[in-house]
C-alpha positions, 0 to 999 in steps of 0.5 A, a space after each residue: 859137598 853138593 847133593 847127589 842127583 838122580 840120573 833122570 833129574 840130571 837128564 831132565 835139567 840138561 834137556 831144559 837147559 838146552 831148550 832155554 839155550 836154543 829158543 826163547 821160551 815164554 814163561 807160560 810155555 816153560 810152565 807147561 813143559 815143566 809140568 809135563 816133565 814133572 808128570 813124567 818124572 812122577 810116573 817114572 818113579 811109580 808115584 801115581 798119586 803125585 802124577 795124578 796131582 799134576 794138571 795136564 788139562 789145557 796142554 796143547 803140546 803133545 808128548 809125542 816122540 817118534 810117532 807115539 804120544 806118551 801121555 796118551 799111551 800112559 792114560 790109555 793103559 791106566 784107564 784099562 783098570 777102570 774099564 776092567 773094574 766096571 767089567 768085573 762089577 757088571 756095570 760096564 756095557 762093553 763087550 770085551 773079548 779076551 782073544 782080542 785083548 791078549 794081542 799086544 799089537 792092536 792098541 796104539 802103543 802095540 802098533 808103535 812098539 812093532 813099528 816106529 818103536 822097533 825102528 827107532 828104539 831097538 838099541 835101548 834096553 828099556 824098550 825091550 823091557 817095555 815090549 815084554 811088560 806090555 805083552 804081559 799087560 795084555 795077557 793079564 787084562 785078557 785073563 781078568 776078562 776070561 775069569 769074569 766070563 767064567 763067573 770066577 769074579 773073586 779070581 778076576 778081582 784078585 788079578 785086577 787088584 794084586 795079580 799080574 795085571 796090576 803089576 804089569 799095568 804099573 810097570 808099563 806106565 812107569 816104563 813109558 815115562 822112563 822111556 820118554 825121558 830117555 828118548 828126550 835126553 838123547 
């Protein structure tokens, strides 16, 4: 009997087979594409350590689909944790405004969600889950900032490391990876 494959694995294999059938792809380009695919697959499984191990530097291709660079969106939202850790530890020179941060339509991903994403992806249940989780992410980040500004550093740290922000941050990154693979398989 053959091994049972994850649906995402099957979609990815079909996608790569299609690429090979349609175009000749140089070995170096294929290596870059497979590395990018592996990176998204690791993120989609919530495996941040494995995803971080993939070298994305030097990739000239973007992971852009329907107007959103998915790698950039994941990295931007991943870096929010670093920014907030620095803010909680008072090592940041940034002036953060919780009233701005809580708005989920101001970052590149939010603009895409309410623009091209809504136009091209509204038929996908995962898109609606991402929209909701992205909103929670911004509310969670704003709550961390607000706690810091109120001098409630222990609560801010808890939210950042184990609370709503931490969970929504992981979920947004995972959902972006899954949505990318789903859209590429269409």
